[in-house]
All heavy atoms as a GROMACS GRO file, in nm:
protein
  655
    1MET      N    1   6.573  11.275  11.292
    1MET     CA    2   6.576  11.416  11.260
    1MET      C    3   6.544  11.432  11.110
    1MET      O    4   6.601  11.363  11.028
    1MET     CB    5   6.714  11.474  11.293
    1MET     CG    6   6.727  11.622  11.266
    1MET     SD    7   6.891  11.695  11.305
    1MET     CE    8   6.902  11.673  11.480
    2GLU      N    9   6.456  11.523  11.081
    2GLU     CA   10   6.422  11.551  10.942
    2GLU      C   11   6.539  11.622  10.875
    2GLU      O   12   6.617  11.691  10.940
    2GLU     CB   13   6.299  11.640  10.935
    2GLU     CG   14   6.171  11.575  10.983
    2GLU     CD   15   6.130  11.458  10.896
    2GLU    OE1   16   6.141  11.467  10.774
    2GLU    OE2   17   6.088  11.356  10.953
    3LYS      N   18   6.549  11.604  10.744
    3LYS     CA   19   6.664  11.661  10.673
    3LYS      C   20   6.668  11.813  10.685
    3LYS      O   21   6.775  11.870  10.705
    3LYS     CB   22   6.662  11.619  10.526
    3LYS     CG   23   6.792  11.657  10.456
    3LYS     CD   24   6.806  11.592  10.322
    3LYS     CE   25   6.942  11.622  10.263
    3LYS     NZ   26   6.959  11.561  10.132
    4GLN      N   27   6.554  11.879  10.674
    4GLN     CA   28   6.554  12.026  10.682
    4GLN      C   29   6.600  12.072  10.821
    4GLN      O   30   6.673  12.170  10.832
    4GLN     CB   31   6.416  12.082  10.648
    4GLN     CG   32   6.414  12.233  10.634
    4GLN     CD   33   6.514  12.286  10.530
    4GLN    OE1   34   6.529  12.231  10.422
    4GLN    NE2   35   6.585  12.392  10.564
    5GLU      N   36   6.558  12.001  10.924
    5GLU     CA   37   6.603  12.032  11.060
    5GLU      C   38   6.754  12.017  11.070
    5GLU      O   39   6.822  12.099  11.131
    5GLU     CB   40   6.544  11.931  11.159
    5GLU     CG   41   6.415  11.968  11.224
    5GLU     CD   42   6.379  11.859  11.324
    5GLU    OE1   43   6.333  11.752  11.280
    5GLU    OE2   44   6.398  11.882  11.444
    6LEU      N   45   6.805  11.910  11.012
    6LEU     CA   46   6.948  11.882  11.013
    6LEU      C   47   7.025  11.994  10.940
    6LEU      O   48   7.126  12.044  10.992
    6LEU     CB   49   6.977  11.747  10.948
    6LEU     CG   50   7.123  11.704  10.944
    6LEU    CD1   51   7.177  11.681  11.085
    6LEU    CD2   52   7.140  11.580  10.860
    7ILE      N   53   6.976  12.034  10.825
    7ILE     CA   54   7.040  12.142  10.748
    7ILE      C   55   7.045  12.270  10.830
    7ILE      O   56   7.148  12.336  10.838
    7ILE     CB   57   6.966  12.163  10.614
    7ILE    CG1   58   6.992  12.045  10.521
    7ILE    CG2   59   7.007  12.296  10.550
    7ILE    CD1   60   6.906  12.044  10.395
    8GLU      N   61   6.935  12.302  10.895
    8GLU     CA   62   6.931  12.424  10.976
    8GLU      C   63   7.030  12.417  11.091
    8GLU      O   64   7.097  12.515  11.122
    8GLU     CB   65   6.789  12.448  11.026
    8GLU     CG   66   6.694  12.489  10.915
    8GLU     CD   67   6.547  12.489  10.957
    8GLU    OE1   68   6.517  12.472  11.077
    8GLU    OE2   69   6.462  12.503  10.867
    9ARG      N   70   7.040  12.301  11.154
    9ARG     CA   71   7.133  12.283  11.266
    9ARG      C   72   7.279  12.292  11.218
    9ARG      O   73   7.362  12.355  11.283
    9ARG     CB   74   7.106  12.150  11.336
    9ARG     CG   75   7.192  12.127  11.456
    9ARG     CD   76   7.161  12.227  11.568
    9ARG     NE   77   7.263  12.213  11.671
    9ARG     CZ   78   7.336  12.313  11.717
    9ARG    NH1   79   7.316  12.436  11.675
    9ARG    NH2   80   7.428  12.291  11.808
   10ILE      N   81   7.310  12.228  11.105
   10ILE     CA   82   7.444  12.236  11.049
   10ILE      C   83   7.480  12.383  11.022
   10ILE      O   84   7.588  12.429  11.058
   10ILE     CB   85   7.456  12.154  10.918
   10ILE    CG1   86   7.442  12.005  10.948
   10ILE    CG2   87   7.588  12.183  10.847
   10ILE    CD1   88   7.419  11.919  10.825
   11ASN      N   89   7.387  12.454  10.959
   11ASN     CA   90   7.412  12.595  10.929
   11ASN      C   91   7.436  12.676  11.056
   11ASN      O   92   7.527  12.759  11.061
   11ASN     CB   93   7.296  12.654  10.849
   11ASN     CG   94   7.292  12.603  10.707
   11ASN    OD1   95   7.383  12.535  10.661
   11ASN    ND2   96   7.186  12.634  10.636
   12GLU      N   97   7.355  12.652  11.160
   12GLU     CA   98   7.373  12.724  11.286
   12GLU      C   99   7.513  12.703  11.343
   12GLU      O  100   7.578  12.798  11.386
   12GLU     CB  101   7.270  12.676  11.390
   12GLU     CG  102   7.130  12.721  11.365
   12GLU     CD  103   7.030  12.655  11.461
   12GLU    OE1  104   7.074  12.592  11.560
   12GLU    OE2  105   6.909  12.664  11.435
   13VAL      N  106   7.556  12.578  11.344
   13VAL     CA  107   7.688  12.543  11.397
   13VAL      C  108   7.798  12.613  11.318
   13VAL      O  109   7.889  12.673  11.376
   13VAL     CB  110   7.708  12.390  11.397
   13VAL    CG1  111   7.852  12.352  11.425
   13VAL    CG2  112   7.614  12.323  11.496
   14LEU      N  113   7.788  12.608  11.186
   14LEU     CA  114   7.892  12.669  11.101
   14LEU      C  115   7.891  12.821  11.109
   14LEU      O  116   7.997  12.883  11.112
   14LEU     CB  117   7.875  12.622  10.956
   14LEU     CG  118   7.897  12.472  10.933
   14LEU    CD1  119   7.866  12.435  10.788
   14LEU    CD2  120   8.037  12.430  10.972
   15ILE      N  121   7.773  12.880  11.114
   15ILE     CA  122   7.763  13.026  11.125
   15ILE      C  123   7.827  13.074  11.256
   15ILE      O  124   7.903  13.171  11.258
   15ILE     CB  125   7.615  13.070  11.117
   15ILE    CG1  126   7.564  13.052  10.973
   15ILE    CG2  127   7.597  13.214  11.164
   15ILE    CD1  128   7.413  13.057  10.961
   16GLU      N  129   7.797  13.003  11.364
   16GLU     CA  130   7.852  13.040  11.494
   16GLU      C  131   8.004  13.021  11.498
   16GLU      O  132   8.078  13.109  11.543
   16GLU     CB  133   7.786  12.956  11.603
   16GLU     CG  134   7.830  12.993  11.743
   16GLU     CD  135   7.757  12.914  11.848
   16GLU    OE1  136   7.636  12.890  11.834
   16GLU    OE2  137   7.824  12.875  11.946
   17GLU      N  138   8.050  12.907  11.452
   17GLU     CA  139   8.192  12.874  11.460
   17GLU      C  140   8.278  12.960  11.367
   17GLU      O  141   8.386  13.004  11.405
   17GLU     CB  142   8.213  12.726  11.427
   17GLU     CG  143   8.356  12.680  11.435
   17GLU     CD  144   8.414  12.678  11.576
   17GLU    OE1  145   8.336  12.673  11.674
   17GLU    OE2  146   8.537  12.681  11.588
   18PHE      N  147   8.231  12.983  11.244
   18PHE     CA  148   8.314  13.052  11.144
   18PHE      C  149   8.272  13.196  11.120
   18PHE      O  150   8.327  13.263  11.033
   18PHE     CB  151   8.315  12.971  11.014
   18PHE     CG  152   8.382  12.838  11.032
   18PHE    CD1  153   8.307  12.723  11.053
   18PHE    CD2  154   8.520  12.828  11.033
   18PHE    CE1  155   8.368  12.600  11.072
   18PHE    CE2  156   8.583  12.705  11.053
   18PHE     CZ  157   8.506  12.591  11.073
   19GLU      N  158   8.174  13.243  11.198
   19GLU     CA  159   8.132  13.383  11.194
   19GLU      C  160   8.104  13.434  11.054
   19GLU      O  161   8.163  13.533  11.008
   19GLU     CB  162   8.236  13.469  11.266
   19GLU     CG  163   8.254  13.430  11.411
   19GLU     CD  164   8.363  13.508  11.483
   19GLU    OE1  165   8.435  13.587  11.418
   19GLU    OE2  166   8.375  13.489  11.604
   20VAL      N  167   8.015  13.363  10.985
   20VAL     CA  168   7.972  13.405  10.852
   20VAL      C  169   7.823  13.437  10.856
   20VAL      O  170   7.752  13.396  10.947
   20VAL     CB  171   7.999  13.297  10.744
   20VAL    CG1  172   8.148  13.275  10.726
   20VAL    CG2  173   7.928  13.168  10.776
   21GLU      N  174   7.779  13.511  10.757
   21GLU     CA  175   7.637  13.545  10.746
   21GLU      C  176   7.559  13.423  10.697
   21GLU      O  177   7.609  13.346  10.613
   21GLU     CB  178   7.617  13.661  10.649
   21GLU     CG  179   7.682  13.790  10.694
   21GLU     CD  180   7.622  13.845  10.822
   21GLU    OE1  181   7.498  13.837  10.838
   21GLU    OE2  182   7.697  13.895  10.907
   22ALA      N  183   7.439  13.408  10.744
   22ALA     CA  184   7.356  13.292  10.707
   22ALA      C  185   7.330  13.285  10.557
   22ALA      O  186   7.325  13.175  10.501
   22ALA     CB  187   7.223  13.298  10.783
   23ASP      N  188   7.317  13.400  10.492
   23ASP     CA  189   7.280  13.398  10.350
   23ASP      C  190   7.393  13.351  10.257
   23ASP      O  191   7.368  13.324  10.141
   23ASP     CB  192   7.227  13.535  10.305
   23ASP     CG  193   7.330  13.647  10.320
   23ASP    OD1  194   7.432  13.628  10.388
   23ASP    OD2  195   7.305  13.755  10.263
   24VAL      N  196   7.516  13.339  10.307
   24VAL     CA  197   7.624  13.291  10.221
   24VAL      C  198   7.630  13.138  10.217
   24VAL      O  199   7.696  13.080  10.132
   24VAL     CB  200   7.762  13.347  10.260
   24VAL    CG1  201   7.763  13.499  10.252
   24VAL    CG2  202   7.807  13.298  10.397
   25ILE      N  203   7.562  13.073  10.311
   25ILE     CA  204   7.562  12.927  10.314
   25ILE      C  205   7.441  12.877  10.235
   25ILE      O  206   7.328  12.881  10.282
   25ILE     CB  207   7.558  12.874  10.459
   25ILE    CG1  208   7.684  12.921  10.534
   25ILE    CG2  209   7.549  12.722  10.460
   25ILE    CD1  210   7.692  12.875  10.677
   26THR      N  211   7.470  12.833  10.114
   26THR     CA  212   7.367  12.778  10.027
   26THR      C  213   7.412  12.640   9.982
   26THR      O  214   7.531  12.610   9.984
   26THR     CB  215   7.345  12.868   9.904
   26THR    OG1  216   7.466  12.871   9.826
   26THR    CG2  217   7.306  13.010   9.944
   27PRO      N  218   7.319  12.555   9.939
   27PRO     CA  219   7.358  12.420   9.898
   27PRO      C  220   7.465  12.414   9.790
   27PRO      O  221   7.547  12.322   9.790
   27PRO     CB  222   7.226  12.359   9.848
   27PRO     CG  223   7.122  12.432   9.925
   27PRO     CD  224   7.174  12.573   9.938
   28ASP      N  225   7.468  12.512   9.700
   28ASP     CA  226   7.564  12.510   9.590
   28ASP      C  227   7.696  12.581   9.622
   28ASP      O  228   7.789  12.576   9.543
   28ASP     CB  229   7.503  12.574   9.466
   28ASP     CG  230   7.386  12.494   9.412
   28ASP    OD1  231   7.386  12.371   9.428
   28ASP    OD2  232   7.293  12.555   9.356
   29ALA      N  233   7.702  12.647   9.736
   29ALA     CA  234   7.823  12.724   9.770
   29ALA      C  235   7.938  12.632   9.807
   29ALA      O  236   7.920  12.528   9.870
   29ALA     CB  237   7.792  12.818   9.887
   30ASP      N  238   8.059  12.672   9.767
   30ASP     CA  239   8.180  12.599   9.799
   30ASP      C  240   8.214  12.619   9.947
   30ASP      O  241   8.223  12.733   9.994
   30ASP     CB  242   8.295  12.650   9.712
   30ASP     CG  243   8.423  12.577   9.735
   30ASP    OD1  244   8.496  12.613   9.829
   30ASP    OD2  245   8.452  12.482   9.658
   31ILE      N  246   8.231  12.510  10.019
   31ILE     CA  247   8.255  12.517  10.164
   31ILE      C  248   8.384  12.592  10.197
   31ILE      O  249   8.383  12.686  10.277
   31ILE     CB  250   8.260  12.376  10.226
   31ILE    CG1  251   8.123  12.309  10.216
   31ILE    CG2  252   8.305  12.382  10.371
   31ILE    CD1  253   8.122  12.162  10.256
   32LYS      N  254   8.494  12.551  10.136
   32LYS     CA  255   8.623  12.611  10.169
   32LYS      C  256   8.625  12.760  10.136
   32LYS      O  257   8.677  12.841  10.214
   32LYS     CB  258   8.736  12.539  10.096
   32LYS     CG  259   8.763  12.400  10.153
   32LYS     CD  260   8.865  12.324  10.073
   32LYS     CE  261   9.003  12.376  10.098
   32LYS     NZ  262   9.107  12.294  10.033
   33GLU      N  263   8.567  12.797  10.023
   33GLU     CA  264   8.565  12.937   9.981
   33GLU      C  265   8.474  13.019  10.072
   33GLU      O  266   8.511  13.127  10.119
   33GLU     CB  267   8.517  12.944   9.837
   33GLU     CG  268   8.526  13.079   9.775
   33GLU     CD  269   8.484  13.074   9.629
   33GLU    OE1  270   8.553  13.006   9.550
   33GLU    OE2  271   8.382  13.136   9.596
   34THR      N  272   8.354  12.968  10.098
   34THR     CA  273   8.256  13.042  10.177
   34THR      C  274   8.303  13.064  10.320
   34THR      O  275   8.287  13.173  10.376
   34THR     CB  276   8.122  12.967  10.177
   34THR    OG1  277   8.079  12.950  10.041
   34THR    CG2  278   8.016  13.043  10.254
   35LEU      N  279   8.360  12.961  10.380
   35LEU     CA  280   8.404  12.970  10.519
   35LEU      C  281   8.550  13.015  10.531
   35LEU      O  282   8.602  13.027  10.641
   35LEU     CB  283   8.387  12.835  10.589
   35LEU     CG  284   8.244  12.780  10.594
   35LEU    CD1  285   8.242  12.646  10.667
   35LEU    CD2  286   8.147  12.878  10.659
   36GLU      N  287   8.614  13.040  10.415
   36GLU     CA  288   8.754  13.084  10.410
   36GLU      C  289   8.844  12.987  10.487
   36GLU      O  290   8.920  13.026  10.576
   36GLU     CB  291   8.769  13.227  10.462
   36GLU     CG  292   8.691  13.327  10.380
   36GLU     CD  293   8.703  13.468  10.431
   36GLU    OE1  294   8.774  13.494  10.531
   36GLU    OE2  295   8.640  13.557  10.371
   37LEU      N  296   8.834  12.858  10.451
   37LEU     CA  297   8.908  12.754  10.521
   37LEU      C  298   9.041  12.723  10.454
   37LEU      O  299   9.047  12.708  10.333
   37LEU     CB  300   8.825  12.624  10.523
   37LEU     CG  301   8.687  12.630  10.587
   37LEU    CD1  302   8.620  12.494  10.578
   37LEU    CD2  303   8.695  12.676  10.731
   38ASP      N  304   9.144  12.712  10.535
   38ASP     CA  305   9.269  12.653  10.487
   38ASP      C  306   9.266  12.506  10.530
   38ASP      O  307   9.168  12.460  10.588
   38ASP     CB  308   9.391  12.728  10.541
   38ASP     CG  309   9.396  12.731  10.694
   38ASP    OD1  310   9.331  12.646  10.759
   38ASP    OD2  311   9.465  12.818  10.748
   39SER      N  312   9.371  12.433  10.504
   39SER     CA  313   9.367  12.290  10.533
   39SER      C  314   9.350  12.262  10.682
   39SER      O  315   9.281  12.169  10.722
   39SER     CB  316   9.490  12.220  10.479
   39SER     OG  317   9.607  12.279  10.530
   40LEU      N  318   9.409  12.344  10.769
   40LEU     CA  319   9.396  12.324  10.912
   40LEU      C  320   9.255  12.353  10.961
   40LEU      O  321   9.197  12.276  11.038
   40LEU     CB  322   9.498  12.411  10.988
   40LEU     CG  323   9.502  12.394  11.138
   40LEU    CD1  324   9.531  12.248  11.176
   40LEU    CD2  325   9.606  12.485  11.199
   41SER      N  326   9.196  12.462  10.914
   41SER     CA  327   9.061  12.496  10.959
   41SER      C  328   8.958  12.401  10.897
   41SER      O  329   8.852  12.379  10.955
   41SER     CB  330   9.027  12.642  10.930
   41SER     OG  331   9.052  12.676  10.798
   42LEU      N  332   8.990  12.339  10.784
   42LEU     CA  333   8.903  12.236  10.727
   42LEU      C  334   8.898  12.116  10.822
   42LEU      O  335   8.791  12.061  10.848
   42LEU     CB  336   8.951  12.194  10.589
   42LEU     CG  337   8.870  12.083  10.521
   42LEU    CD1  338   8.726  12.128  10.497
   42LEU    CD2  339   8.936  12.043  10.390
   43VAL      N  340   9.013  12.078  10.875
   43VAL     CA  341   9.018  11.969  10.973
   43VAL      C  342   8.937  12.007  11.097
   43VAL      O  343   8.863  11.923  11.151
   43VAL     CB  344   9.165  11.936  11.010
   43VAL    CG1  345   9.172  11.839  11.127
   43VAL    CG2  346   9.239  11.881  10.890
   44ASP      N  347   8.946  12.131  11.140
   44ASP     CA  348   8.867  12.178  11.255
   44ASP      C  349   8.718  12.167  11.226
   44ASP      O  350   8.640  12.127  11.312
   44ASP     CB  351   8.901  12.323  11.290
   44ASP     CG  352   9.039  12.339  11.348
   44ASP    OD1  353   9.098  12.240  11.394
   44ASP    OD2  354   9.089  12.455  11.349
   45MET      N  355   8.678  12.205  11.104
   45MET     CA  356   8.537  12.197  11.067
   45MET      C  357   8.488  12.052  11.070
   45MET      O  358   8.381  12.023  11.120
   45MET     CB  359   8.512  12.257  10.929
   45MET     CG  360   8.364  12.260  10.894
   45MET     SD  361   8.329  12.259  10.717
   45MET     CE  362   8.369  12.091  10.675
   46VAL      N  363   8.570  11.962  11.016
   46VAL     CA  364   8.532  11.820  11.014
   46VAL      C  365   8.518  11.768  11.157
   46VAL      O  366   8.420  11.700  11.189
   46VAL     CB  367   8.636  11.737  10.934
   46VAL    CG1  368   8.613  11.588  10.953
   46VAL    CG2  369   8.628  11.773  10.786
   47ALA      N  370   8.612  11.803  11.244
   47ALA     CA  371   8.604  11.760  11.384
   47ALA      C  372   8.479  11.816  11.451
   47ALA      O  373   8.412  11.745  11.528
   47ALA     CB  374   8.730  11.804  11.459
   48LEU      N  375   8.446  11.939  11.422
   48LEU     CA  376   8.326  12.002  11.478
   48LEU      C  377   8.201  11.928  11.432
   48LEU      O  378   8.114  11.894  11.514
   48LEU     CB  379   8.320  12.149  11.433
   48LEU     CG  380   8.197  12.228  11.474
   48LEU    CD1  381   8.197  12.252  11.624
   48LEU    CD2  382   8.194  12.361  11.399
   49ILE      N  383   8.192  11.900  11.303
   49ILE     CA  384   8.076  11.828  11.248
   49ILE      C  385   8.067  11.687  11.307
   49ILE      O  386   7.959  11.642  11.346
   49ILE     CB  387   8.085  11.822  11.093
   49ILE    CG1  388   8.073  11.962  11.032
   49ILE    CG2  389   7.982  11.727  11.035
   49ILE    CD1  390   7.939  12.029  11.047
   50GLU      N  391   8.180  11.619  11.314
   50GLU     CA  392   8.181  11.483  11.368
   50GLU      C  393   8.134  11.482  11.514
   50GLU      O  394   8.054  11.398  11.553
   50GLU     CB  395   8.320  11.421  11.358
   50GLU     CG  396   8.361  11.385  11.218
   50GLU     CD  397   8.501  11.328  11.208
   50GLU    OE1  398   8.586  11.356  11.297
   50GLU    OE2  399   8.526  11.254  11.112
   51GLY      N  400   8.182  11.577  11.592
   51GLY     CA  401   8.143  11.583  11.732
   51GLY      C  402   7.998  11.622  11.752
   51GLY      O  403   7.927  11.564  11.835
   52GLU      N  404   7.953  11.716  11.674
   52GLU     CA  405   7.816  11.768  11.689
   52GLU      C  406   7.711  11.668  11.642
   52GLU      O  407   7.605  11.655  11.702
   52GLU     CB  408   7.803  11.898  11.610
   52GLU     CG  409   7.672  11.969  11.627
   52GLU     CD  410   7.655  12.036  11.763
   52GLU    OE1  411   7.755  12.079  11.823
   52GLU    OE2  412   7.540  12.046  11.808
   53PHE      N  413   7.741  11.598  11.532
   53PHE     CA  414   7.639  11.513  11.470
   53PHE      C  415   7.668  11.364  11.481
   53PHE      O  416   7.595  11.282  11.424
   53PHE     CB  417   7.621  11.554  11.323
   53PHE     CG  418   7.571  11.696  11.311
   53PHE    CD1  419   7.660  11.799  11.285
   53PHE    CD2  420   7.439  11.727  11.335
   53PHE    CE1  421   7.616  11.931  11.278
   53PHE    CE2  422   7.394  11.858  11.329
   53PHE     CZ  423   7.482  11.960  11.300
   54LYS      N  424   7.775  11.330  11.552
   54LYS     CA  425   7.808  11.188  11.576
   54LYS      C  426   7.822  11.108  11.446
   54LYS      O  427   7.767  11.000  11.432
   54LYS     CB  428   7.705  11.122  11.668
   54LYS     CG  429   7.674  11.196  11.795
   54LYS     CD  430   7.795  11.207  11.885
   54LYS     CE  431   7.760  11.273  12.015
   54LYS     NZ  432   7.822  11.400  12.038
   55VAL      N  433   7.893  11.166  11.351
   55VAL     CA  434   7.924  11.097  11.226
   55VAL      C  435   8.075  11.091  11.212
   55VAL      O  436   8.147  11.170  11.272
   55VAL     CB  437   7.863  11.166  11.101
   55VAL    CG1  438   7.713  11.167  11.106
   55VAL    CG2  439   7.916  11.307  11.084
   56LYS      N  440   8.124  10.999  11.135
   56LYS     CA  441   8.266  10.987  11.106
   56LYS      C  442   8.286  11.016  10.959
   56LYS      O  443   8.225  10.952  10.874
   56LYS     CB  444   8.314  10.845  11.140
   56LYS     CG  445   8.461  10.825  11.118
   56LYS     CD  446   8.543  10.902  11.220
   56LYS     CE  447   8.692  10.879  11.196
   56LYS     NZ  448   8.770  10.997  11.220
   57ILE      N  449   8.368  11.116  10.929
   57ILE     CA  450   8.399  11.150  10.791
   57ILE      C  451   8.541  11.101  10.764
   57ILE      O  452   8.636  11.149  10.825
   57ILE     CB  453   8.388  11.302  10.766
   57ILE    CG1  454   8.248  11.351  10.803
   57ILE    CG2  455   8.420  11.334  10.621
   57ILE    CD1  456   8.231  11.501  10.798
   58LYS      N  457   8.552  11.006  10.674
   58LYS     CA  458   8.683  10.950  10.640
   58LYS      C  459   8.765  11.054  10.564
   58LYS      O  460   8.711  11.134  10.488
   58LYS     CB  461   8.666  10.825  10.554
   58LYS     CG  462   8.595  10.713  10.626
   58LYS     CD  463   8.574  10.596  10.535
   58LYS     CE  464   8.485  10.493  10.604
   58LYS     NZ  465   8.412  10.411  10.511
   59GLY      N  466   8.896  11.046  10.583
   59GLY     CA  467   8.986  11.141  10.516
   59GLY      C  468   8.968  11.143  10.366
   59GLY      O  469   8.971  11.250  10.304
   60SER      N  470   8.946  11.028  10.308
   60SER     CA  471   8.930  11.021  10.163
   60SER      C  472   8.799  11.085  10.116
   60SER      O  473   8.786  11.123  10.000
   60SER     CB  474   8.935  10.875  10.117
   60SER     OG  475   8.830  10.801  10.178
   61GLU      N  476   8.704  11.098  10.206
   61GLU     CA  477   8.574  11.155  10.169
   61GLU      C  478   8.569  11.307  10.185
   61GLU      O  479   8.486  11.373  10.125
   61GLU     CB  480   8.463  11.090  10.253
   61GLU     CG  481   8.450  10.942  10.225
   61GLU     CD  482   8.361  10.871  10.324
   61GLU    OE1  483   8.357  10.911  10.443
   61GLU    OE2  484   8.294  10.775  10.284
   62ILE      N  485   8.658  11.360  10.265
   62ILE     CA  486   8.658  11.504  10.291
   62ILE      C  487   8.670  11.584  10.162
   62ILE      O  488   8.596  11.680  10.140
   62ILE     CB  489   8.769  11.543  10.390
   62ILE    CG1  490   8.742  11.482  10.527
   62ILE    CG2  491   8.782  11.694  10.401
   62ILE    CD1  492   8.856  11.493  10.626
   63ALA      N  493   8.761  11.544  10.076
   63ALA     CA  494   8.785  11.617   9.951
   63ALA      C  495   8.663  11.616   9.859
   63ALA      O  496   8.645  11.708   9.779
   63ALA     CB  497   8.905  11.559   9.878
   64GLN      N  498   8.577  11.515   9.872
   64GLN     CA  499   8.459  11.507   9.787
   64GLN      C  500   8.346  11.599   9.834
   64GLN      O  501   8.255  11.630   9.759
   64GLN     CB  502   8.409  11.362   9.782
   64GLN     CG  503   8.508  11.267   9.721
   64GLN     CD  504   8.465  11.122   9.736
   64GLN    OE1  505   8.358  11.092   9.787
   64GLN    NE2  506   8.550  11.032   9.690
   65LEU      N  507   8.353  11.641   9.959
   65LEU     CA  508   8.247  11.727  10.015
   65LEU      C  509   8.279  11.873   9.986
   65LEU      O  510   8.317  11.948  10.074
   65LEU     CB  511   8.234  11.700  10.166
   65LEU     CG  512   8.204  11.557  10.204
   65LEU    CD1  513   8.205  11.542  10.356
   65LEU    CD2  514   8.073  11.510  10.146
   66LYS      N  515   8.261  11.912   9.862
   66LYS     CA  516   8.300  12.046   9.818
   66LYS      C  517   8.193  12.153   9.847
   66LYS      O  518   8.226  12.267   9.872
   66LYS     CB  519   8.332  12.046   9.669
   66LYS     CG  520   8.454  11.962   9.637
   66LYS     CD  521   8.492  11.975   9.491
   66LYS     CE  522   8.607  11.889   9.451
   66LYS     NZ  523   8.729  11.908   9.524
   67THR      N  524   8.066  12.114   9.842
   67THR     CA  525   7.958  12.212   9.862
   67THR      C  526   7.880  12.178   9.989
   67THR      O  527   7.886  12.066  10.040
   67THR     CB  528   7.860  12.213   9.744
   67THR    OG1  529   7.792  12.088   9.739
   67THR    CG2  530   7.931  12.241   9.612
   68PHE      N  531   7.804  12.276  10.035
   68PHE     CA  532   7.722  12.252  10.153
   68PHE      C  533   7.617  12.145  10.125
   68PHE      O  534   7.586  12.064  10.212
   68PHE     CB  535   7.657  12.382  10.201
   68PHE     CG  536   7.756  12.479  10.257
   68PHE    CD1  537   7.802  12.585  10.181
   68PHE    CD2  538   7.806  12.464  10.385
   68PHE    CE1  539   7.896  12.674  10.232
   68PHE    CE2  540   7.900  12.551  10.437
   68PHE     CZ  541   7.945  12.658  10.360
   69GLY      N  542   7.563  12.143  10.005
   69GLY     CA  543   7.464  12.042   9.969
   69GLY      C  544   7.520  11.901   9.983
   69GLY      O  545   7.454  11.811  10.035
   70LEU      N  546   7.643  11.882   9.937
   70LEU     CA  547   7.707  11.750   9.950
   70LEU      C  548   7.732  11.716  10.096
   70LEU      O  549   7.717  11.601  10.138
   70LEU     CB  550   7.838  11.747   9.871
   70LEU     CG  551   7.825  11.755   9.719
   70LEU    CD1  552   7.961  11.773   9.654
   70LEU    CD2  553   7.755  11.632   9.664
   71LEU      N  554   7.769  11.816  10.176
   71LEU     CA  555   7.790  11.796  10.319
   71LEU      C  556   7.658  11.757  10.386
   71LEU      O  557   7.655  11.662  10.465
   71LEU     CB  558   7.848  11.922  10.383
   71LEU     CG  559   7.872  11.915  10.534
   71LEU    CD1  560   7.981  11.812  10.567
   71LEU    CD2  561   7.911  12.053  10.588
   72TYR      N  562   7.550  11.829  10.355
   72TYR     CA  563   7.419  11.796  10.413
   72TYR      C  564   7.381  11.652  10.382
   72TYR      O  565   7.338  11.578  10.470
   72TYR     CB  566   7.308  11.886  10.358
   72TYR     CG  567   7.325  12.034  10.376
   72TYR    CD1  568   7.272  12.122  10.282
   72TYR    CD2  569   7.392  12.088  10.485
   72TYR    CE1  570   7.284  12.259  10.298
   72TYR    CE2  571   7.405  12.225  10.501
   72TYR     CZ  572   7.350  12.310  10.407
   72TYR     OH  573   7.362  12.446  10.422
   73ASP      N  574   7.395  11.614  10.255
   73ASP     CA  575   7.358  11.479  10.212
   73ASP      C  576   7.442  11.374  10.285
   73ASP      O  577   7.390  11.273  10.331
   73ASP     CB  578   7.374  11.460  10.062
   73ASP     CG  579   7.272  11.542   9.982
   73ASP    OD1  580   7.171  11.585  10.040
   73ASP    OD2  581   7.296  11.562   9.861
   74TYR      N  582   7.571  11.400  10.296
   74TYR     CA  583   7.661  11.305  10.361
   74TYR      C  584   7.622  11.286  10.507
   74TYR      O  585   7.612  11.173  10.556
   74TYR     CB  586   7.806  11.353  10.353
   74TYR     CG  587   7.903  11.255  10.412
   74TYR    CD1  588   7.956  11.152  10.335
   74TYR    CD2  589   7.938  11.260  10.546
   74TYR    CE1  590   8.042  11.059  10.388
   74TYR    CE2  591   8.024  11.167  10.603
   74TYR     CZ  592   8.074  11.066  10.522
   74TYR     OH  593   8.159  10.974  10.577
   75ILE      N  594   7.601  11.395  10.578
   75ILE     CA  595   7.566  11.384  10.719
   75ILE      C  596   7.431  11.315  10.734
   75ILE      O  597   7.415  11.226  10.817
   75ILE     CB  598   7.566  11.524  10.788
   75ILE    CG1  599   7.708  11.580  10.788
   75ILE    CG2  600   7.510  11.514  10.929
   75ILE    CD1  601   7.718  11.723  10.830
   76TYR      N  602   7.334  11.355  10.654
   76TYR     CA  603   7.201  11.293  10.662
   76TYR      C  604   7.207  11.143  10.637
   76TYR      O  605   7.144  11.065  10.706
   76TYR     CB  606   7.106  11.360  10.563
   76TYR     CG  607   6.964  11.310  10.575
   76TYR    CD1  608   6.884  11.348  10.681
   76TYR    CD2  609   6.912  11.223  10.480
   76TYR    CE1  610   6.754  11.301  10.694
   76TYR    CE2  611   6.783  11.175  10.491
   76TYR     CZ  612   6.704  11.215  10.598
   76TYR     OH  613   6.576  11.166  10.611
   77ASP      N  614   7.287  11.103  10.540
   77ASP     CA  615   7.299  10.961  10.505
   77ASP      C  616   7.375  10.880  10.609
   77ASP      O  617   7.359  10.758  10.617
   77ASP     CB  618   7.365  10.944  10.369
   77ASP     CG  619   7.279  10.994  10.253
   77ASP    OD1  620   7.157  11.012  10.273
   77ASP    OD2  621   7.334  11.017  10.144
   78ASN      N  622   7.461  10.946  10.687
   78ASN     CA  623   7.548  10.874  10.779
   78ASN      C  624   7.517  10.897  10.928
   78ASN      O  625   7.579  10.834  11.013
   78ASN     CB  626   7.694  10.911  10.752
   78ASN     CG  627   7.741  10.856  10.620
   78ASN    OD1  628   7.771  10.738  10.609
   78ASN    ND2  629   7.745  10.939  10.518
   79ILE      N  630   7.421  10.983  10.957
   79ILE     CA  631   7.387  11.011  11.096
   79ILE      C  632   7.310  10.891  11.153
   79ILE      O  633   7.238  10.823  11.081
   79ILE     CB  634   7.306  11.142  11.108
   79ILE    CG1  635   7.308  11.194  11.249
   79ILE    CG2  636   7.164  11.124  11.059
   79ILE    CD1  637   7.257  11.337  11.262
   80GLU      N  638   7.328  10.870  11.282
   80GLU     CA  639   7.253  10.763  11.347
   80GLU      C  640   7.108  10.808  11.359
   80GLU      O  641   7.078  10.906  11.424
   80GLU     CB  642   7.311  10.733  11.484
   80GLU     CG  643   7.449  10.672  11.477
   80GLU     CD  644   7.506  10.645  11.615
   80GLU    OE1  645   7.430  10.643  11.714
   80GLU    OE2  646   7.628  10.624  11.623
   81LYS      N  647   7.020  10.734  11.293
   81LYS     CA  648   6.878  10.772  11.293
   81LYS      C  649   6.802  10.692  11.396
   81LYS      O  650   6.835  10.587  11.436
   81LYS     CB  651   6.819  10.750  11.154
   81LYS     CG  652   6.880  10.842  11.052
   81LYS     CD  653   6.816  10.825  10.918
   81LYS     CE  654   6.869  10.926  10.821
   81LYS     NZ  655   6.972  10.882  10.736
   0.00000   0.00000   0.00000
């Protein structure tokens, strides 16, 4: 999967699940702030991403994924190609 395709798919999943407008999801936007996530809904988002894209996000890595750009890069780098 090409990276741009992956980004579009990630955005689709997040827009549908968290009911946000597409234009608020930008590479530099803060994930927790944009999606209005508390710690429980952050875990839900991680589970959703892991299930949808067949990647494993370690607990220690979750805190480092602050922006959508970092999330895109992480998934792209760790997805089974």
